[in-house]
N, C-alpha and C positions, 0 to 999 in steps of 0.2 A: 522930250517927255521935260516938264520945267520942276525944280526942285520942289515947289508945293508936292506936285501930283506922285513925284518918286516917293517922297515921305511918305503920303495917304496910300502907297500899293503897299510898301515895307511894313507900314503900320497892318493894311489889310492880312498881307501874309503873315504875320508875327502871331494874330489875332488867332487866325486859321490853324497854327499851328498848335497854339498853346491848345486851341480847343479839341482837335486830334490826340494831342497828348494827354488831355482831360479825359475824352473818353478812351485811350489805353489804359489808362490808370484804374479805372473805373469798371475795365473787362477784366480786370485782374480779380481771381475770386476772393484773394486772401486780403489785398486793401480793401474791396467793399466790405469784407466781414469787418475788418478794423474801423469802417466808415462808422457801419453799424453799431458797434458795439462805444463808439466816441458818443453815438447821438444818445442812446439809451443809458448812459453813463448814471442820470437822476435818478433813472426808473430803476437801477439795480443798487445803488447806493441807499436808497428806501427801504427796499426789500431787506439788504442788510443790517440797517439799523432796525428796524421793528424785532427781527431775529435777536439782534444784540438787545435790545430792549426785555425782551421775552424770559431770554438767559432759561433755557430749561435743561434740565438734567436729563441724561440718558434713560431712555426708554419715558420720557414722559412728555415729550416734544411734541406735543400736538397743535399747537398754534404753529412752531415754527415748521413744521412737517407739511402742513396742511397748506399754507403761502406760498410754498415751494411747488407745493403737486397744482393749485390753482395758478399759478405764474405757468407753468409749461403745459396746464390743459388749454387754457385762453391763448397760447402759441401754436396747439395744433398736434400736442404732444399724445398720445395715448398712454395712459395711468393705469397701473397695476397697484392696489393699494393693498396694506398690509400683507406684506409678504412676507415669507421663513417664518411664520407666526408670530409678525410682529407688529402691532398697531402702526407705530410710525415709518416704518418702512418701505419703499416702494421703487418700482421702477417707470420711467419714463420714456417712451422710444416715439424713434417716428421715421420713415422711411420703408424698403423693402431690402431684404435679401442680404448678401453679401457683399464688402466685409463688414463686420459689427464693432463698430469702436464703442467703448462705453467710460463713461465718465463720472468719476466719484464723487459724491457730496457729503457731506455732514454736518450739523447743526447741531447738536450737544454743547452744553455748557460746561462747568466748572464747579462744583459745590463747594463753600467752604470760604468764599473771595467774593468780593464785592468792590465796587469803584466807579464813580463818574467819569466823564469823559474828560478828566480836568489832568494837569500835567503836575500837580499835588496827591498826596492823599486824602480820599475823600471816600468814605464809603456813603452808602446810596442807603439810607433807611429801610428797613423791611425788607431790603432785596439779599438773596441769602447764597445766591451764586450769579457766576460770570463768566465773561467770554475770555478767557484766560490762555487761552490757545487760539482763538480766530477763529471758529468753526462756524461762527456767522457769518463769515467773508468767504469762509471753503464754500457754504452751501450756494450762495447767491453766486459767486463768480462763476461755479461750475455749472450754475443754471444760465447766466450769461451766455458761460460760451457753449453751451447745448443748443438754446434758441438760437445764436449765431449759423454755426453748422446746420442745425435745419432747415434755416431761412436760404443759404447755398444747394440744400442738396435739393428743397421747392424749386429753386427759380431755375436750378440747371437741369434737374431732372435726372441726376446723377443717379447712379446704383447707389445701395450701401446704406446702410443703418447707423443712425445715431442713439444711444440711450444711455440714460442720465440716473444715476442709481442712488437715490435715496436712503442713506446708510449710518441710522441712529447709533447713540453711545460708544462713540469710539472710547471713551474716558473710560476705561475700565469694564466695557460691557461688549467689547468681541463682536458688536450687531453683524460686523460684516462677515465675521467665521461663519453666524448661522445661514447668512445669504449666500455664502459658499458652499454649504452643509447641503443647502435645500435647492443645488443646481444652477443656481441663476446665472452663473459665469460660463456655463458648459459652453455654449454657441459664439462665446464674445471671442474676437481676432486679437484686439490690445484694447487695454485698461488705461485710461490718464486718470493724474490727480492731482492734487498741490496741495501746500500749506502755506499758512502763514508764519512769517520768518524777521528775521531783523535785514536780512538784504537779498537777493535776487541769484538765483544761482539753480541750474538743474543739471545735478551730479547723476550717477551711476551709482547710487549709494545701496547702504544696507542697513539693518536696526536690529537691536536685540528680541530674539525673540522671549517671551514672556508668560507666566503665569501667576494666578492668583487664587488664594482662597480665605473664607471666613473658616477659622478653626474655634470651635465651642466648645467649653470645659463646664460641665456640668456635677457640682457638689455636694455638699449636705450645709444647710444653715444650720446656727445655733449661737448664743448670745457670745461674743467674744471672750469676755471675761469671766462670766459665770459658768461656762459649758463649753471650753473654748476644746475639749477632748471629744466632742460629739459631734466638732463641725469638720466637714472636708472642705479648704476652698478651691475653689473655681477661678480666682485668682490667682492661688499657687501654681495652678496649673499651667497659666500663662507665664507666668513670672519663670516656672521652670522652663518651659519650652524654650521662651527669649532667651534665656540663660544657655543654653544648650548652642543653638541655634549661633548666638552669636560667637561663642568659642569657634564654632564650625569655619566662622571666617576667615581664620587662620589657614583652613585647610583646602580652601576651596581656589580656582584661578581666580587671578585676578578682574578678568574681565567681566568676573561673574556680579550680580547686585542683587540685597536684599533688604528690604525694607517692609516696616510693620506698625501698626498701630493697634493700640488698644483701645478698642472701640466701646467697652462695657467691662468695667472692674470690680461692679459694686455698686452699692447706695450710701451706707454707712460705717465707719470704722469699728463700731462695737459689735456688728452683724458679720459672720463670716459669710462671704457670698457664696451661694448658692449656682451662679451662673457669671460667667467670663466669656468674651469674646476676643482674641488677636484676627487682625484682618493685614495678610503677608501678600508683600508681588517678592518672586524671583525671576532676573532676567539674565540672558547668556546669548551668545551671539549665535551658537548652535545650540538647534529644536533638543540633539540627543544628549547635549554633553546638561542642559537645561532638568531634561527629564531624571537626569542622576541626580543632581542637586536636590530637585526637586523632591525626590524619592529619601535622600536625608534628611529633610525639613518634616517630612511627615514623619519618619520615624522618631523625630528628636518631641513630636507631640504628642504620638502613641507610648513612648518612655515617659513623658510628663505625667501622663495619667498615670500611667500604671503607678508610677513612683509618688504623688498627691495622695492617691484613692480619691479620686475624679474618675469620670467617663468624658469620653472628647467623641467629636462626629467636626468631622471636614466637608464643606460643600466647598468644590472646587467654582471660584466666580466666572474666568477667563483665562481664554489662555491664546496668544498670540505667535505665531512663525516669523521669523527675521524676513525683512522683506527679499527678495531672490531679486537680483539688480540685472538690468537689458540695457548692456551698451548700446546697442542697435537702435532702439529706443532713445536710448537718454540722448543721444545726439542727434537726433531727431528733434527732440525738444529742446534741446539747447541750442540751435539753427532758429527755431521760432521764437523764445526768448531772448535771443539777440538781436531777431529781427524787431523785437519790440520795443527792447530797450529798458531803461529804467524809468525813471522821474526825477522832476524837479519841487523843491517844498516850495510854497509860496514865503514871503518873509513873516505872515504870522503862523505859518506851519512851522518855519525854523525856530521861534521863537517860544512855541510849545515844545517842541523835539529839546532845545535847549535846557528849559525848565526843568520839563520833565529829566534828561539826562542826569540833571544834578542829583538826585535820588538816586543814582547807582553808585555814588559815591566810592567805585574802584577803578576809574580807570576807563571804565569799560565804552565808553560813550564814544562813538565812533559816526561821527555826522557825516552825510556824502555818500556811504555806501549805498542808501538809496537810488545813486546817478548810474551805478555800475550794474553790469552784471558778470560776476563771478566765474573765472576760465572752468571748463568744465574737467570733472578728476573724480577719483573713485572716492566714496565716504562712506567710513563706517560712523554708525549712530551711536549716540549712549542712548535714545527714549524706542519706546515701541509702540507699534499700530499694529491694528489690525488689519490695515492694509497687504502685511505679509503674508495672509493666507492667501488674497487675492493673486499675488503678485507668484506662486505655488502651483495656481492652475490656469491661468491665463498670463501670456506677456504683460508685462506692466512697468509704468515710469512716472514719473513726478517733477514736482520744481517748487521750489521756495519763494517767495516775493517779499518783498521789505514793506511789510503791513504797518510793522513797528518803527517805534523809533530804534536808529541803530545801536546795538547795544544791550535793549531789551531781553531779558530771559523771559521763555515762555513759563505759564502758569503763574505771572505776575501780575500785581495792577497795573504795571505799568502798561501790560502787553491788553489788558482790558481799555485802559484809558486811549491809549493810540489808537486801538481796534474801533474805538465808536466816534474817530474823527474823518477828515479828510484824508485824511494819510494816509489809513487803513482802504479808506476808498478808491485811493489812488493805486496801491500795492494788487488791492484785488485786481483791480483792471486789467493794473500788466500780467495776472496771472489767467484773466478770463481770455485774453487775446492769444497768449500763448497756447492754453486750450485748443481755441476755436483752430488757429493753424496748424495745429500740431494733427490733430483731428481730420482736417481737409485734405494735410499732406496724406496721412495716412488711406483714408479714404480713395484718394488720387492714383497710389503706388503700390500696389500689388507686390513687386519685388520689397519694398521695405517690409512690410509686412511677413514674406517669408526669410527675409533673414533673422526679423527678430524671433521668428518661431522657429528658427535652427538654434540658436543662441541658447531660447528658454529651452529646449529638449535637452540641449548639451549641458546644461548646468543642473539640469532636473536630474540629468543619470536615466539610461533605460529602463529601468527596475522601479521608476519612482512612483510612489501611490501615496496620494493625499491620506493624509489622519489628523482630524482636529485634534489639538490638545486638551480641547477642555473634554475630548469626550461626546456624550451623545445625552449633554442635559438640554434641557429648554431655554431658552433664551431668559435671562433673571431679569425679568420685567421689571419686578420691585427692589431691586439692587438701590440704587438711590433714594430709596424709600427709608427715610432712619423712624419710622414709626414700624416698622417690621423687625 
């Protein structure tokens, strides 16, 4: 054989080997899912940006919820609408039998904050809410993951069910709590979730239990100068309550958090206000300790009413348990995230990030974190989420991805800005891929689910009975309606 023929033979053999390698790669279901998600990234980016533009607040996310439902229905999911007496809540299912893997999807915006997709402060005229916590990415990314897993289930004829839970009003509305209370998670074997952040991590972490209420004082109006003795100021009730609660701060655990805003305090200084309202949040890592602190806050409200000659009514608005961590599931999720990895910014994205980071003004810019995956660890979070209630009825784990410029704080205009750009989309797709890989792993690995369930049972204890911190109240569908 001459040199030319030998070279041609080697080239043919190499081509055949490459072909076999390509077929082998495509035969790997997880690689095929990742390829499919890459191909559909523009579609999911468009969905996320539509929800970013809608910026609908809790229990009013009608367009956002419908867009996700339509997307899932078009992909072959069966949709159960308006679940748990919540018009914007839904459950989308595909497959048959066990195991059942759930993925959570949020889509509510935050009121009182507006920002364009620019790296400098720029309020959008007429827009009174914004996705400062990245829930537009959350909903679209989770939907992308669920559809990817559905495609694998359909093509492989694998047993099991993928179920996406459309969960409204995470921001102070506790939408998931009502869904838990309605029994929607009772047959689920594991639940996966994620959240927008400034870095990529999948920790076995927890959060703070949280409870809130609107405290309303009623008094007697009168002329503040001509007949003050005939008045009983509802605002005095609010201020007396706040004073006593602020004195309490010295005598509660350091890990507790108490915040409030006066939502109504009167209209004119020369009129003794006959109505005033203060909105309270209380947090603690332990639900049991939280309840004790909460009772003291309520006692302060009642004492304030007694001392000011007013009356008080208290409406519990929401209550969330702390997340129950599951290390077994966290290890699976961390493995998936590590396989996916972070992402790199283009030059234009880097310039956007550098400009936006100048607004931090405190040295918190940490550009480059978007390329990394943080080591697996246990994390005590400072925030609260209604994912906590889900985690006490079914083994649950989640992850964070860098959808924001590293160093960005949640609930900020900077989070809205980055979340409306390709930076947010890239982080969202890291999450979608990690969720899809984790769900496929759990659907294929019975032992992983058994290990997670054993840990779940051990952490809850043998006598645990779930009780919602918000009691038996109906969903507060108008809690974001300022006209109420």
